[in-house]
C-alpha positions as CSV (number, residue, x, y, z in Angstrom):
1,M,17.6,9.6,-18.9
2,K,16.8,9.9,-15.1
3,M,16.8,13.7,-15.4
4,I,14.1,13.4,-18.0
5,F,11.8,11.3,-15.9
6,D,12.4,13.5,-12.9
7,L,11.2,16.4,-15.0
8,F,8.0,14.6,-15.7
9,K,7.5,13.8,-12.0
10,S,8.0,17.4,-11.0
11,A,5.1,18.7,-13.2
12,S,2.6,20.6,-11.1
13,S,-0.5,18.8,-10.0
14,E,-2.4,22.1,-10.1
15,H,-4.9,22.8,-12.9
16,P,-3.5,25.6,-15.1
17,D,-6.2,28.0,-16.3
18,D,-4.3,30.3,-18.6
19,V,-3.2,29.8,-22.2
20,K,0.5,29.5,-21.4
21,G,0.0,27.2,-18.4
22,I,-2.3,24.9,-20.3
23,R,0.1,24.7,-23.3
24,H,3.1,24.1,-21.0
25,A,1.3,21.3,-19.2
26,L,0.1,19.7,-22.4
27,L,3.6,19.8,-24.0
28,Q,5.0,18.1,-20.9
29,F,2.4,15.5,-21.1
30,V,3.1,14.9,-24.8
31,K,6.8,14.6,-24.0
32,Q,6.1,12.0,-21.3
33,E,3.9,9.9,-23.6
34,L,6.3,10.1,-26.5
35,Q,9.2,9.0,-24.2
36,K,7.3,5.8,-23.6
37,A,7.2,5.2,-27.3
38,E,11.0,4.8,-27.5
39,G,12.7,1.5,-28.0
40,G,11.8,0.9,-31.6
41,E,8.2,2.2,-31.4
42,G,8.9,5.8,-32.3
43,A,9.4,5.0,-36.0
44,N,5.9,3.5,-36.1
45,I,4.2,6.7,-34.9
46,K,1.9,8.1,-37.6
47,G,0.5,11.0,-35.6
48,L,-0.9,12.3,-32.4
49,G,-4.6,12.9,-31.6
50,I,-5.4,15.4,-28.9
51,F,-9.0,15.2,-27.4
52,I,-10.3,18.1,-25.3
53,H,-13.3,18.1,-23.0
54,C,-13.6,21.7,-21.6
55,S,-16.5,23.9,-20.7
56,P,-17.9,26.3,-23.2
57,A,-16.7,29.2,-21.1
58,T,-13.0,28.0,-21.3
59,R,-13.0,26.6,-24.8
60,H,-11.4,29.8,-26.2
61,V,-8.5,29.4,-23.8
62,Y,-7.9,25.8,-24.9
63,E,-8.2,26.8,-28.5
64,A,-5.6,29.4,-28.0
65,A,-3.4,27.0,-26.1
66,V,-3.3,24.5,-29.0
67,F,-3.1,27.2,-31.7
68,T,-6.3,26.1,-33.5
69,E,-5.9,29.0,-35.9
70,D,-2.5,27.7,-36.9
71,P,-2.0,24.0,-35.8
72,D,1.5,23.9,-37.3
73,Q,2.7,26.0,-34.3
74,L,1.9,23.3,-31.8
75,K,3.2,20.7,-34.2
76,N,6.5,22.6,-34.4
77,E,6.7,22.8,-30.6
78,I,6.2,19.0,-30.4
79,Q,8.8,18.4,-33.2
80,R,11.3,20.4,-31.2
81,I,10.7,18.2,-28.2
82,S,11.2,15.2,-30.4
83,D,14.5,16.5,-31.7
84,D,15.8,17.7,-28.3
85,Y,15.2,14.3,-26.7
86,S,15.9,12.1,-29.7
87,L,12.4,10.7,-29.8
88,D,12.6,10.2,-33.5
89,L,9.2,11.2,-34.8
90,P,9.0,10.1,-38.4
91,S,8.7,12.6,-41.2
92,G,5.1,13.3,-42.2
93,W,3.5,12.6,-38.8
94,L,0.1,14.2,-38.3
95,L,-1.4,16.2,-35.4
96,T,-5.2,16.4,-35.0
97,F,-7.5,18.0,-32.4
98,A,-11.0,17.0,-31.4
99,F,-13.2,19.0,-29.0
100,D,-16.1,17.3,-27.2
101,E,-15.6,13.9,-28.7
102,A,-15.6,10.9,-26.4
103,F,-12.0,9.9,-25.4
104,P,-10.9,6.7,-27.3
105,D,-10.5,3.7,-25.0
106,D,-6.8,3.6,-25.6
107,A,-6.1,7.3,-25.2
108,V,-4.2,8.4,-22.1
109,E,-5.9,11.0,-20.0
110,M,-4.1,13.9,-18.2
111,Q,-4.5,14.4,-14.5
112,Q,-4.3,18.2,-14.5
113,L,-6.5,18.9,-17.6
114,P,-9.6,17.5,-19.3
115,V,-7.4,16.3,-22.1
116,A,-6.5,12.9,-23.6
117,L,-3.7,12.0,-26.0
118,L,-3.8,9.1,-28.5
119,V,-0.5,8.1,-30.1
120,K,-1.4,6.9,-33.6
121,T,0.7,4.2,-35.1
122,K,0.8,2.6,-38.5
123,T,-1.4,-0.2,-37.3
124,H,-3.8,2.0,-35.4
125,F,-5.1,5.4,-36.5
126,V,-7.4,7.2,-34.1
127,K,-10.6,5.4,-33.2
128,Q,-12.4,3.3,-35.7
129,Q,-15.9,3.8,-34.3
130,A,-17.9,6.9,-33.9
131,K,-21.4,8.2,-33.6
132,A,-22.6,11.7,-34.7
133,Y,-25.8,13.7,-35.1
134,L,-27.3,16.0,-37.7
135,K,-30.1,18.5,-37.3
136,A,-31.5,21.2,-39.7
137,L,-30.9,24.8,-38.7
138,S,-32.9,25.9,-41.7
139,G,-35.1,23.9,-44.1
140,K,-37.3,21.1,-42.7
141,T,-36.3,17.5,-42.5
142,L,-38.5,14.5,-42.1
143,Q,-37.2,13.8,-38.6
144,P,-36.1,16.5,-36.0
145,S,-32.6,15.1,-36.0
146,Y,-30.6,12.1,-37.3
147,E,-28.0,9.8,-35.8
148,I,-25.2,8.4,-38.0
149,T,-22.6,5.8,-37.1
150,S,-19.2,4.7,-38.5
151,E,-20.8,1.3,-39.1
152,G,-23.8,2.6,-40.9
153,G,-22.3,2.9,-44.4
154,K,-23.4,5.7,-46.8
155,Y,-26.0,8.2,-45.6
156,N,-27.8,9.9,-48.5
157,I,-29.1,13.5,-48.2
158,G,-31.8,14.7,-50.5
159,R,-35.3,15.8,-51.3
160,D,-37.9,13.1,-50.2
161,E,-37.1,9.8,-48.5
162,K,-37.7,7.8,-51.7
163,A,-36.5,9.6,-54.7
164,Q,-36.3,8.6,-58.4
165,S,-33.1,9.5,-60.2
166,D,-32.8,10.8,-63.7
167,E,-31.6,7.3,-64.7
168,G,-34.9,5.8,-63.4
169,Y,-33.7,4.0,-60.3
170,F,-34.9,4.8,-56.8
171,R,-32.6,5.8,-53.9
172,T,-33.3,6.2,-50.2
173,N,-32.4,9.5,-48.7
174,H,-31.6,8.8,-45.0
175,I,-31.6,12.5,-44.3
176,A,-34.7,13.7,-46.2
177,F,-36.3,17.1,-46.9
178,P,-39.9,16.4,-47.9
179,S,-41.3,18.1,-51.0
180,E,-44.7,18.7,-49.4
181,S,-43.2,20.7,-46.5
182,D,-44.4,24.3,-46.1
183,D,-40.8,25.4,-45.9
184,E,-40.0,26.8,-49.4
185,R,-36.3,26.1,-48.9
186,N,-36.8,22.4,-49.3
187,K,-37.6,22.9,-53.0
188,Y,-33.9,23.8,-53.6
189,I,-32.7,20.4,-52.4
190,S,-32.1,18.0,-55.2
191,R,-33.2,14.3,-55.0
192,Q,-29.5,13.3,-55.1
193,H,-27.9,16.1,-53.2
194,A,-25.1,14.8,-51.0
195,H,-24.0,11.9,-48.9
196,I,-21.9,11.3,-45.7
197,E,-19.8,8.3,-45.0
198,W,-17.1,7.2,-42.6
199,D,-13.5,7.2,-43.8
200,T,-11.6,4.4,-42.0
201,N,-8.2,5.9,-43.0
202,L,-9.0,9.3,-41.7
203,A,-11.2,8.0,-38.9
204,K,-13.6,10.8,-39.6
205,F,-17.1,11.4,-41.2
206,V,-16.7,12.9,-44.7
207,I,-19.4,14.7,-46.8
208,F,-19.5,14.5,-50.6
209,A,-21.7,16.3,-53.2
210,D,-23.7,13.9,-55.5
211,E,-24.4,14.0,-59.2
212,G,-28.0,14.8,-60.2
213,G,-30.0,18.0,-60.5
214,I,-27.9,21.2,-60.1
215,P,-24.1,20.8,-60.8
216,P,-22.1,19.4,-57.8
217,R,-20.1,22.6,-57.4
218,N,-23.2,24.6,-56.6
219,K,-24.7,22.1,-54.2
220,V,-22.7,21.8,-51.0
221,K,-20.6,24.2,-48.9
222,L,-19.1,23.5,-45.5
223,R,-18.6,26.2,-42.8
224,S,-16.0,25.2,-40.3
225,A,-16.9,25.9,-36.6
226,L,-13.2,26.0,-35.8
227,T,-11.9,28.4,-38.4
228,E,-15.2,30.0,-39.5
229,K,-14.1,29.6,-43.1
230,T,-16.4,28.2,-45.8
231,V,-15.3,25.6,-48.3
232,K,-17.2,24.7,-51.5
233,L,-17.3,21.1,-52.6
234,H,-16.3,21.3,-56.3
235,A,-16.4,17.7,-57.4
236,T,-18.2,14.5,-56.4
237,Q,-14.9,12.6,-55.9
238,I,-13.5,15.0,-53.3
239,G,-15.1,15.1,-49.9
240,Q,-14.6,17.3,-46.8
241,E,-14.0,16.1,-43.3
242,L,-16.7,16.9,-40.7
243,A,-15.8,18.3,-37.2
244,E,-17.8,19.3,-34.2
245,G,-20.2,22.2,-34.9
246,D,-19.6,22.3,-38.7
247,Q,-22.5,23.7,-40.7
248,I,-23.4,21.9,-44.0
249,I,-24.9,24.4,-46.5
250,L,-27.1,22.7,-49.1
251,G,-28.0,24.8,-52.1
252,E,-28.2,28.4,-51.0
253,S,-30.2,28.5,-47.8
254,V,-30.7,25.0,-46.2
255,V,-28.3,24.3,-43.3
256,L,-27.5,21.1,-41.4
257,E,-25.4,21.2,-38.2
258,F,-23.0,18.3,-37.4
259,S,-22.2,17.3,-33.8
260,F,-20.9,14.5,-31.7
261,K,-23.2,15.6,-28.8
262,P,-26.1,13.3,-28.0
263,Q,-28.5,16.2,-27.2
264,Y,-28.6,16.9,-30.9
265,H,-30.8,13.7,-31.2
266,E,-33.4,14.5,-28.5
């Protein structure tokens, strides 16, 4: 046991700046924090959340270091550490990454890197509060940008702030595309187009297509900033998690960008 802790103490205090150096330092850090979870706590681990605050110029290095194109690679590396040191990670544990999000209060920050680790347990899963921002890249919204929070409930997206549904009732669109806009693309937004809400189990904002107007499967697509892949929302019951820089495509040509960065709300 002493040898393991000596290994932790011997970790370099220098800041690695290459992919292999960053990955090695991160894995040593994860090993150290998992070691602290022994003594009956390991079985309660539900997953690990890695939060990264790096400069735009070095982001590609960090993305490569954590295998963002294939996250299972880093998860397998961590699983090997768990097996080698009998840390007993339970089956089905999850690994998540977040770039540019605020570090949760109970996350542990690294000294060598702008990285924090949150060990998620069965009684605590990531952070339960968040704030995010939306702005239109194409199409014209009533406001230049919108702030949403995890406590704010359901945020409707649609044409006009007050819109009457086919059933006759009125709904408030918190993110509204006015009909009278000179931007022709607004006309392709339905009155009940989509909504965003906070999922407490995932600890993430999730977007859903809504019933009304054009069929849900033709209303909303999500382009991932991380993978650059586009996913179509096929049904109103199944949502898609939102991450930093994701683009929400409404109809064919209206685009909202999602971000955790406050400057999106200036």
